N, CA, C and O atoms as a GROMACS GRO file, in nm:
protein
  428
    1MET      N    1  -9.011  -4.086   2.617
    1MET     CA    2  -8.975  -4.132   2.485
    1MET      C    3  -8.830  -4.092   2.458
    1MET      O    4  -8.791  -3.977   2.478
    2THR      N    5  -8.753  -4.186   2.412
    2THR     CA    6  -8.613  -4.157   2.380
    2THR      C    7  -8.596  -4.152   2.229
    2THR      O    8  -8.678  -4.203   2.152
    3ILE      N    9  -8.488  -4.088   2.188
    3ILE     CA   10  -8.459  -4.076   2.046
    3ILE      C   11  -8.315  -4.120   2.023
    3ILE      O   12  -8.225  -4.085   2.100
    4SER      N   13  -8.295  -4.196   1.920
    4SER     CA   14  -8.160  -4.244   1.891
    4SER      C   15  -8.080  -4.134   1.822
    4SER      O   16  -8.136  -4.040   1.766
    5THR      N   17  -7.949  -4.148   1.827
    5THR     CA   18  -7.861  -4.051   1.762
    5THR      C   19  -7.885  -4.047   1.613
    5THR      O   20  -7.885  -3.940   1.552
    6GLU      N   21  -7.905  -4.165   1.552
    6GLU     CA   22  -7.930  -4.170   1.409
    6GLU      C   23  -8.057  -4.095   1.372
    6GLU      O   24  -8.061  -4.024   1.271
    7MET      N   25  -8.161  -4.110   1.453
    7MET     CA   26  -8.288  -4.042   1.426
    7MET      C   27  -8.270  -3.891   1.440
    7MET      O   28  -8.325  -3.814   1.361
    8LEU      N   29  -8.194  -3.847   1.540
    8LEU     CA   30  -8.169  -3.705   1.558
    8LEU      C   31  -8.096  -3.647   1.438
    8LEU      O   32  -8.134  -3.541   1.388
    9TRP      N   33  -7.991  -3.717   1.388
    9TRP     CA   34  -7.918  -3.670   1.270
    9TRP      C   35  -8.008  -3.670   1.147
    9TRP      O   36  -7.995  -3.582   1.061
   10LEU      N   37  -8.098  -3.767   1.137
   10LEU     CA   38  -8.192  -3.771   1.025
   10LEU      C   39  -8.285  -3.649   1.028
   10LEU      O   40  -8.310  -3.587   0.924
   11ILE      N   41  -8.334  -3.615   1.145
   11ILE     CA   42  -8.423  -3.498   1.158
   11ILE      C   43  -8.347  -3.370   1.125
   11ILE      O   44  -8.400  -3.283   1.055
   12ILE      N   45  -8.224  -3.358   1.174
   12ILE     CA   46  -8.143  -3.240   1.144
   12ILE      C   47  -8.115  -3.232   0.994
   12ILE      O   48  -8.124  -3.124   0.935
   13GLY      N   49  -8.081  -3.344   0.932
   13GLY     CA   50  -8.055  -3.346   0.788
   13GLY      C   51  -8.178  -3.307   0.708
   13GLY      O   52  -8.168  -3.231   0.612
   14CYS      N   53  -8.294  -3.359   0.746
   14CYS     CA   54  -8.418  -3.323   0.676
   14CYS      C   55  -8.448  -3.175   0.692
   14CYS      O   56  -8.495  -3.111   0.598
   15ALA      N   57  -8.422  -3.120   0.809
   15ALA     CA   58  -8.446  -2.978   0.832
   15ALA      C   59  -8.356  -2.894   0.742
   15ALA      O   60  -8.400  -2.795   0.684
   16ILE      N   61  -8.230  -2.933   0.731
   16ILE     CA   62  -8.136  -2.858   0.646
   16ILE      C   63  -8.177  -2.867   0.499
   16ILE      O   64  -8.175  -2.766   0.428
   17VAL      N   65  -8.214  -2.987   0.454
   17VAL     CA   66  -8.254  -3.004   0.314
   17VAL      C   67  -8.382  -2.926   0.284
   17VAL      O   68  -8.398  -2.877   0.172
   18THR      N   69  -8.470  -2.913   0.379
   18THR     CA   70  -8.592  -2.835   0.359
   18THR      C   71  -8.562  -2.685   0.366
   18THR      O   72  -8.622  -2.607   0.293
   19TRP      N   73  -8.473  -2.647   0.452
   19TRP     CA   74  -8.443  -2.506   0.476
   19TRP      C   75  -8.362  -2.445   0.363
   19TRP      O   76  -8.389  -2.332   0.322
   20LEU      N   77  -8.262  -2.516   0.310
   20LEU     CA   78  -8.171  -2.460   0.211
   20LEU      C   79  -8.241  -2.407   0.085
   20LEU      O   80  -8.215  -2.292   0.048
   21PRO      N   81  -8.327  -2.484   0.017
   21PRO     CA   82  -8.387  -2.427  -0.104
   21PRO      C   83  -8.482  -2.310  -0.078
   21PRO      O   84  -8.517  -2.238  -0.172
   22ARG      N   85  -8.522  -2.291   0.044
   22ARG     CA   86  -8.609  -2.177   0.075
   22ARG      C   87  -8.529  -2.052   0.109
   22ARG      O   88  -8.575  -1.941   0.084
   23ILE      N   89  -8.412  -2.070   0.165
   23ILE     CA   90  -8.332  -1.956   0.211
   23ILE      C   91  -8.228  -1.912   0.109
   23ILE      O   92  -8.204  -1.792   0.094
   24LEU      N   93  -8.166  -2.006   0.038
   24LEU     CA   94  -8.060  -1.970  -0.056
   24LEU      C   95  -8.102  -1.868  -0.162
   24LEU      O   96  -8.024  -1.777  -0.189
   25PRO      N   97  -8.218  -1.879  -0.223
   25PRO     CA   98  -8.255  -1.776  -0.321
   25PRO      C   99  -8.259  -1.636  -0.260
   25PRO      O  100  -8.220  -1.539  -0.327
   26PHE      N  101  -8.305  -1.622  -0.138
   26PHE     CA  102  -8.307  -1.491  -0.074
   26PHE      C  103  -8.166  -1.438  -0.050
   26PHE      O  104  -8.141  -1.318  -0.064
   27ILE      N  105  -8.075  -1.528  -0.016
   27ILE     CA  106  -7.936  -1.486   0.007
   27ILE      C  107  -7.874  -1.437  -0.123
   27ILE      O  108  -7.803  -1.336  -0.123
   28PHE      N  109  -7.899  -1.506  -0.234
   28PHE     CA  110  -7.839  -1.468  -0.361
   28PHE      C  111  -7.904  -1.342  -0.420
   28PHE      O  112  -7.834  -1.260  -0.480
   29VAL      N  113  -8.032  -1.327  -0.406
   29VAL     CA  114  -8.103  -1.215  -0.468
   29VAL      C  115  -8.095  -1.088  -0.384
   29VAL      O  116  -8.118  -0.978  -0.436
   30ARG      N  117  -8.064  -1.100  -0.260
   30ARG     CA  118  -8.062  -0.986  -0.169
   30ARG      C  119  -7.966  -0.876  -0.218
   30ARG      O  120  -7.994  -0.758  -0.199
   31ALA      N  121  -7.856  -0.913  -0.279
   31ALA     CA  122  -7.757  -0.814  -0.323
   31ALA      C  123  -7.789  -0.758  -0.462
   31ALA      O  124  -7.724  -0.663  -0.506
   32LEU      N  125  -7.888  -0.815  -0.529
   32LEU     CA  126  -7.922  -0.770  -0.664
   32LEU      C  127  -8.037  -0.670  -0.662
   32LEU      O  128  -8.120  -0.670  -0.572
   33THR      N  129  -8.038  -0.586  -0.764
   33THR     CA  130  -8.153  -0.500  -0.787
   33THR      C  131  -8.226  -0.556  -0.909
   33THR      O  132  -8.174  -0.552  -1.020
   34LEU      N  133  -8.345  -0.608  -0.885
   34LEU     CA  134  -8.421  -0.670  -0.994
   34LEU      C  135  -8.496  -0.564  -1.073
   34LEU      O  136  -8.544  -0.466  -1.016
   35PRO      N  137  -8.507  -0.584  -1.205
   35PRO     CA  138  -8.584  -0.489  -1.286
   35PRO      C  139  -8.731  -0.489  -1.248
   35PRO      O  140  -8.783  -0.588  -1.195
   36ASP      N  141  -8.799  -0.379  -1.275
   36ASP     CA  142  -8.940  -0.367  -1.241
   36ASP      C  143  -9.025  -0.475  -1.307
   36ASP      O  144  -9.121  -0.523  -1.246
   37VAL      N  145  -8.992  -0.513  -1.429
   37VAL     CA  146  -9.070  -0.616  -1.500
   37VAL      C  147  -9.062  -0.749  -1.427
   37VAL      O  148  -9.160  -0.823  -1.423
   38VAL      N  149  -8.947  -0.780  -1.371
   38VAL     CA  150  -8.930  -0.906  -1.297
   38VAL      C  151  -9.008  -0.899  -1.165
   38VAL      O  152  -9.072  -0.996  -1.126
   39LEU      N  153  -9.003  -0.786  -1.099
   39LEU     CA  154  -9.077  -0.771  -0.973
   39LEU      C  155  -9.227  -0.781  -0.996
   39LEU      O  156  -9.297  -0.843  -0.916
   40ARG      N  157  -9.278  -0.722  -1.105
   40ARG     CA  158  -9.421  -0.735  -1.135
   40ARG      C  159  -9.456  -0.880  -1.165
   40ARG      O  160  -9.560  -0.929  -1.122
   41TRP      N  161  -9.369  -0.950  -1.240
   41TRP     CA  162  -9.393  -1.090  -1.272
   41TRP      C  163  -9.393  -1.175  -1.146
   41TRP      O  164  -9.477  -1.264  -1.131
   42LEU      N  165  -9.302  -1.149  -1.055
   42LEU     CA  166  -9.296  -1.224  -0.929
   42LEU      C  167  -9.420  -1.201  -0.844
   42LEU      O  168  -9.456  -1.286  -0.762
   43GLY      N  169  -9.485  -1.087  -0.860
   43GLY     CA  170  -9.607  -1.058  -0.786
   43GLY      C  171  -9.722  -1.152  -0.820
   43GLY      O  172  -9.812  -1.169  -0.739
   44TYR      N  173  -9.720  -1.212  -0.940
   44TYR     CA  174  -9.827  -1.302  -0.981
   44TYR      C  175  -9.806  -1.446  -0.932
   44TYR      O  176  -9.899  -1.527  -0.937
   45ILE      N  177  -9.688  -1.478  -0.888
   45ILE     CA  178  -9.656  -1.617  -0.852
   45ILE      C  179  -9.745  -1.671  -0.739
   45ILE      O  180  -9.794  -1.783  -0.753
   46PRO      N  181  -9.768  -1.599  -0.629
   46PRO     CA  182  -9.857  -1.655  -0.525
   46PRO      C  183  -9.997  -1.687  -0.578
   46PRO      O  184 -10.054  -1.790  -0.542
   47VAL      N  185 -10.052  -1.600  -0.663
   47VAL     CA  186 -10.184  -1.624  -0.718
   47VAL      C  187 -10.184  -1.748  -0.807
   47VAL      O  188 -10.277  -1.829  -0.802
   48CYS      N  189 -10.080  -1.765  -0.887
   48CYS     CA  190 -10.071  -1.881  -0.975
   48CYS      C  191 -10.059  -2.010  -0.896
   48CYS      O  192 -10.123  -2.110  -0.929
   49ILE      N  193  -9.977  -2.009  -0.793
   49ILE     CA  194  -9.958  -2.129  -0.712
   49ILE      C  195 -10.087  -2.165  -0.640
   49ILE      O  196 -10.127  -2.282  -0.637
   50LEU      N  197 -10.154  -2.066  -0.580
   50LEU     CA  198 -10.278  -2.091  -0.510
   50LEU      C  199 -10.385  -2.144  -0.606
   50LEU      O  200 -10.458  -2.238  -0.574
   51SER      N  201 -10.394  -2.084  -0.724
   51SER     CA  202 -10.492  -2.131  -0.823
   51SER      C  203 -10.463  -2.274  -0.864
   51SER      O  204 -10.556  -2.355  -0.875
   52ALA      N  205 -10.338  -2.306  -0.888
   52ALA     CA  206 -10.303  -2.443  -0.926
   52ALA      C  207 -10.339  -2.542  -0.817
   52ALA      O  208 -10.392  -2.650  -0.846
   53LEU      N  209 -10.312  -2.508  -0.692
   53LEU     CA  210 -10.346  -2.598  -0.582
   53LEU      C  211 -10.497  -2.616  -0.567
   53LEU      O  212 -10.545  -2.727  -0.543
   54VAL      N  213 -10.572  -2.507  -0.581
   54VAL     CA  214 -10.717  -2.515  -0.566
   54VAL      C  215 -10.778  -2.598  -0.678
   54VAL      O  216 -10.856  -2.690  -0.651
   55PHE      N  217 -10.743  -2.568  -0.802
   55PHE     CA  218 -10.805  -2.640  -0.913
   55PHE      C  219 -10.760  -2.786  -0.920
   55PHE      O  220 -10.835  -2.872  -0.966
   56GLU      N  221 -10.638  -2.813  -0.875
   56GLU     CA  222 -10.592  -2.952  -0.870
   56GLU      C  223 -10.675  -3.032  -0.770
   56GLU      O  224 -10.702  -3.150  -0.792
   57SER      N  225 -10.714  -2.969  -0.660
   57SER     CA  226 -10.793  -3.041  -0.561
   57SER      C  227 -10.938  -3.059  -0.606
   57SER      O  228 -11.006  -3.150  -0.559
   58LEU      N  229 -10.986  -2.976  -0.697
   58LEU     CA  230 -11.123  -2.989  -0.747
   58LEU      C  231 -11.138  -3.101  -0.849
   58LEU      O  232 -11.248  -3.151  -0.870
   59LEU      N  233 -11.028  -3.141  -0.912
   59LEU     CA  234 -11.034  -3.242  -1.016
   59LEU      C  235 -11.003  -3.381  -0.962
   59LEU      O  236 -10.915  -3.399  -0.877
   60ASP      N  237 -11.077  -3.479  -1.013
   60ASP     CA  238 -11.054  -3.619  -0.978
   60ASP      C  239 -10.982  -3.684  -1.094
   60ASP      O  240 -11.042  -3.708  -1.200
   61THR      N  241 -10.855  -3.713  -1.076
   61THR     CA  242 -10.774  -3.772  -1.183
   61THR      C  243 -10.742  -3.919  -1.157
   61THR      O  244 -10.652  -3.974  -1.219
   62SER      N  245 -10.814  -3.981  -1.066
   62SER     CA  246 -10.784  -4.119  -1.030
   62SER      C  247 -10.829  -4.218  -1.137
   62SER      O  248 -10.770  -4.326  -1.150
   63GLY      N  249 -10.930  -4.184  -1.212
   63GLY     CA  250 -10.982  -4.275  -1.315
   63GLY      C  251 -10.928  -4.240  -1.452
   63GLY      O  252 -10.845  -4.150  -1.467
   64PRO      N  253 -10.975  -4.313  -1.553
   64PRO     CA  254 -10.927  -4.286  -1.689
   64PRO      C  255 -10.981  -4.153  -1.744
   64PRO      O  256 -10.924  -4.097  -1.837
   65ILE      N  257 -11.091  -4.103  -1.688
   65ILE     CA  258 -11.151  -3.978  -1.733
   65ILE      C  259 -11.143  -3.877  -1.619
   65ILE      O  260 -11.177  -3.908  -1.505
   66VAL      N  261 -11.098  -3.758  -1.650
   66VAL     CA  262 -11.089  -3.652  -1.549
   66VAL      C  263 -11.229  -3.598  -1.522
   66VAL      O  264 -11.302  -3.564  -1.615
   67SER      N  265 -11.265  -3.592  -1.395
   67SER     CA  266 -11.395  -3.538  -1.356
   67SER      C  267 -11.376  -3.449  -1.234
   67SER      O  268 -11.263  -3.425  -1.190
   68PHE      N  269 -11.486  -3.399  -1.181
   68PHE     CA  270 -11.480  -3.311  -1.065
   68PHE      C  271 -11.510  -3.388  -0.938
   68PHE      O  272 -11.587  -3.485  -0.939
   69HIS      N  273 -11.448  -3.345  -0.828
   69HIS     CA  274 -11.491  -3.386  -0.695
   69HIS      C  275 -11.607  -3.292  -0.662
   69HIS      O  276 -11.584  -3.179  -0.618
   70TRP      N  277 -11.730  -3.337  -0.683
   70TRP     CA  278 -11.843  -3.246  -0.671
   70TRP      C  279 -11.862  -3.192  -0.531
   70TRP      O  280 -11.909  -3.080  -0.514
   71SER      N  281 -11.826  -3.268  -0.430
   71SER     CA  282 -11.838  -3.215  -0.294
   71SER      C  283 -11.743  -3.096  -0.274
   71SER      O  284 -11.777  -2.999  -0.206
   72LYS      N  285 -11.625  -3.104  -0.334
   72LYS     CA  286 -11.530  -2.993  -0.323
   72LYS      C  287 -11.573  -2.874  -0.407
   72LYS      O  288 -11.551  -2.759  -0.369
   73VAL      N  289 -11.635  -2.900  -0.522
   73VAL     CA  290 -11.685  -2.791  -0.606
   73VAL      C  291 -11.798  -2.719  -0.533
   73VAL      O  292 -11.806  -2.596  -0.535
   74LEU      N  293 -11.887  -2.796  -0.468
   74LEU     CA  294 -11.997  -2.736  -0.392
   74LEU      C  295 -11.944  -2.651  -0.276
   74LEU      O  296 -12.008  -2.554  -0.237
   75THR      N  297 -11.831  -2.687  -0.222
   75THR     CA  298 -11.770  -2.610  -0.114
   75THR      C  299 -11.696  -2.488  -0.170
   75THR      O  300 -11.696  -2.381  -0.109
   76PHE      N  301 -11.633  -2.506  -0.285
   76PHE     CA  302 -11.552  -2.400  -0.344
   76PHE      C  303 -11.634  -2.277  -0.382
   76PHE      O  304 -11.591  -2.164  -0.361
   77VAL      N  305 -11.751  -2.298  -0.439
   77VAL     CA  306 -11.830  -2.187  -0.491
   77VAL      C  307 -11.869  -2.087  -0.382
   77VAL      O  308 -11.840  -1.968  -0.397
   78PRO      N  309 -11.934  -2.130  -0.271
   78PRO     CA  310 -11.966  -2.029  -0.169
   78PRO      C  311 -11.843  -1.973  -0.098
   78PRO      O  312 -11.843  -1.857  -0.055
   79THR      N  313 -11.739  -2.052  -0.086
   79THR     CA  314 -11.617  -2.004  -0.022
   79THR      C  315 -11.552  -1.895  -0.108
   79THR      O  316 -11.506  -1.794  -0.056
   80LEU      N  317 -11.550  -1.917  -0.239
   80LEU     CA  318 -11.495  -1.815  -0.330
   80LEU      C  319 -11.580  -1.688  -0.325
   80LEU      O  320 -11.526  -1.578  -0.326
   81ALA      N  321 -11.712  -1.704  -0.319
   81ALA     CA  322 -11.800  -1.587  -0.312
   81ALA      C  323 -11.772  -1.506  -0.185
   81ALA      O  324 -11.765  -1.383  -0.191
   82VAL      N  325 -11.756  -1.573  -0.073
   82VAL     CA  326 -11.725  -1.502   0.053
   82VAL      C  327 -11.589  -1.434   0.043
   82VAL      O  328 -11.573  -1.322   0.090
   83ALA      N  329 -11.492  -1.502  -0.017
   83ALA     CA  330 -11.358  -1.443  -0.031
   83ALA      C  331 -11.362  -1.317  -0.116
   83ALA      O  332 -11.300  -1.216  -0.082
   84LEU      N  333 -11.436  -1.322  -0.227
   84LEU     CA  334 -11.441  -1.206  -0.315
   84LEU      C  335 -11.522  -1.092  -0.256
   84LEU      O  336 -11.487  -0.975  -0.276
   85LEU      N  337 -11.628  -1.124  -0.184
   85LEU     CA  338 -11.714  -1.019  -0.128
   85LEU      C  339 -11.654  -0.954  -0.003
   85LEU      O  340 -11.663  -0.833   0.013
   86THR      N  341 -11.594  -1.034   0.084
   86THR     CA  342 -11.547  -0.980   0.212
   86THR      C  343 -11.398  -0.950   0.214
   86THR      O  344 -11.354  -0.864   0.290
   87LYS      N  345 -11.320  -1.018   0.133
   87LYS     CA  346 -11.174  -1.004   0.132
   87LYS      C  347 -11.115  -1.034   0.271
   87LYS      O  348 -11.010  -0.982   0.308
   88SER      N  349 -11.186  -1.119   0.346
   88SER     CA  350 -11.142  -1.155   0.481
   88SER      C  351 -11.097  -1.300   0.481
   88SER      O  352 -11.175  -1.390   0.450
   89LEU      N  353 -10.971  -1.322   0.517
   89LEU     CA  354 -10.918  -1.458   0.522
   89LEU      C  355 -10.989  -1.540   0.629
   89LEU      O  356 -11.018  -1.658   0.607
   90SER      N  357 -11.017  -1.481   0.742
   90SER     CA  358 -11.083  -1.554   0.850
   90SER      C  359 -11.222  -1.601   0.810
   90SER      O  360 -11.257  -1.717   0.828
   91LEU      N  361 -11.301  -1.510   0.754
   91LEU     CA  362 -11.436  -1.548   0.710
   91LEU      C  363 -11.433  -1.651   0.598
   91LEU      O  364 -11.518  -1.740   0.591
   92THR      N  365 -11.334  -1.639   0.511
   92THR     CA  366 -11.322  -1.734   0.401
   92THR      C  367 -11.292  -1.874   0.453
   92THR      O  368 -11.354  -1.971   0.411
   93VAL      N  369 -11.197  -1.884   0.545
   93VAL     CA  370 -11.161  -2.014   0.602
   93VAL      C  371 -11.278  -2.073   0.680
   93VAL      O  372 -11.308  -2.191   0.667
   94ILE      N  373 -11.342  -1.991   0.761
   94ILE     CA  374 -11.457  -2.039   0.839
   94ILE      C  375 -11.567  -2.087   0.746
   94ILE      O  376 -11.627  -2.192   0.770
   95THR      N  377 -11.596  -2.011   0.642
   95THR     CA  378 -11.698  -2.050   0.545
   95THR      C  379 -11.662  -2.183   0.480
   95THR      O  380 -11.747  -2.272   0.468
   96GLY      N  381 -11.537  -2.198   0.437
   96GLY     CA  382 -11.495  -2.322   0.373
   96GLY      C  383 -11.509  -2.442   0.464
   96GLY      O  384 -11.555  -2.548   0.421
   97VAL      N  385 -11.471  -2.426   0.589
   97VAL     CA  386 -11.479  -2.537   0.684
   97VAL      C  387 -11.625  -2.574   0.712
   97VAL      O  388 -11.662  -2.691   0.712
   98VAL      N  389 -11.708  -2.472   0.736
   98VAL     CA  390 -11.848  -2.498   0.768
   98VAL      C  391 -11.921  -2.558   0.649
   98VAL      O  392 -11.996  -2.655   0.664
   99VAL      N  393 -11.900  -2.503   0.530
   99VAL     CA  394 -11.968  -2.556   0.411
   99VAL      C  395 -11.922  -2.698   0.381
   99VAL      O  396 -12.004  -2.783   0.346
  100MET      N  397 -11.792  -2.726   0.394
  100MET     CA  398 -11.744  -2.863   0.370
  100MET      C  399 -11.804  -2.959   0.472
  100MET      O  400 -11.838  -3.072   0.436
  101ALA      N  401 -11.817  -2.917   0.597
  101ALA     CA  402 -11.878  -3.002   0.700
  101ALA      C  403 -12.024  -3.030   0.664
  101ALA      O  404 -12.071  -3.144   0.676
  102LEU      N  405 -12.097  -2.928   0.620
  102LEU     CA  406 -12.236  -2.947   0.580
  102LEU      C  407 -12.248  -3.037   0.458
  102LEU      O  408 -12.336  -3.124   0.453
  103VAL      N  409 -12.160  -3.018   0.360
  103VAL     CA  410 -12.165  -3.102   0.238
  103VAL      C  411 -12.136  -3.246   0.274
  103VAL      O  412 -12.204  -3.337   0.226
  104ARG      N  413 -12.036  -3.269   0.359
  104ARG     CA  414 -12.006  -3.408   0.398
  104ARG      C  415 -12.118  -3.469   0.481
  104ARG      O  416 -12.145  -3.588   0.470
  105PHE      N  417 -12.182  -3.387   0.564
  105PHE     CA  418 -12.293  -3.436   0.643
  105PHE      C  419 -12.412  -3.473   0.555
  105PHE      O  420 -12.477  -3.576   0.577
  106MET      N  421 -12.439  -3.390   0.454
  106MET     CA  422 -12.553  -3.414   0.365
  106MET      C  423 -12.528  -3.529   0.267
  106MET      O  424 -12.618  -3.606   0.236
  107LEU      N  425 -12.405  -3.538   0.219
  107LEU     CA  426 -12.373  -3.643   0.122
  107LEU      C  427 -12.313  -3.759   0.195
  107LEU      O  428 -12.278  -3.859   0.134
   0.00000   0.00000   0.00000
């Protein structure tokens, strides 16, 4: 398989555009000392982002009325229980995959 020069430049450009907004904040903040209140606030950001992604996937917004994707809700409940009880990422992921496979097989 060959690649054209234009395609190569496009891939390089996309990589730079993706890389810059992820790296530049670290470059600018590295020389600063952030207050403790800001550091504590930043600690909540991963949890907020993960929660937003999870709950967004549970909701069906395709129609005029917002409802649940019940197959995803049925998968979410036992997966969340395993995550809270074991605190193991591996077991949580395995549980989610297996339960989703079973739900799709049954429904």
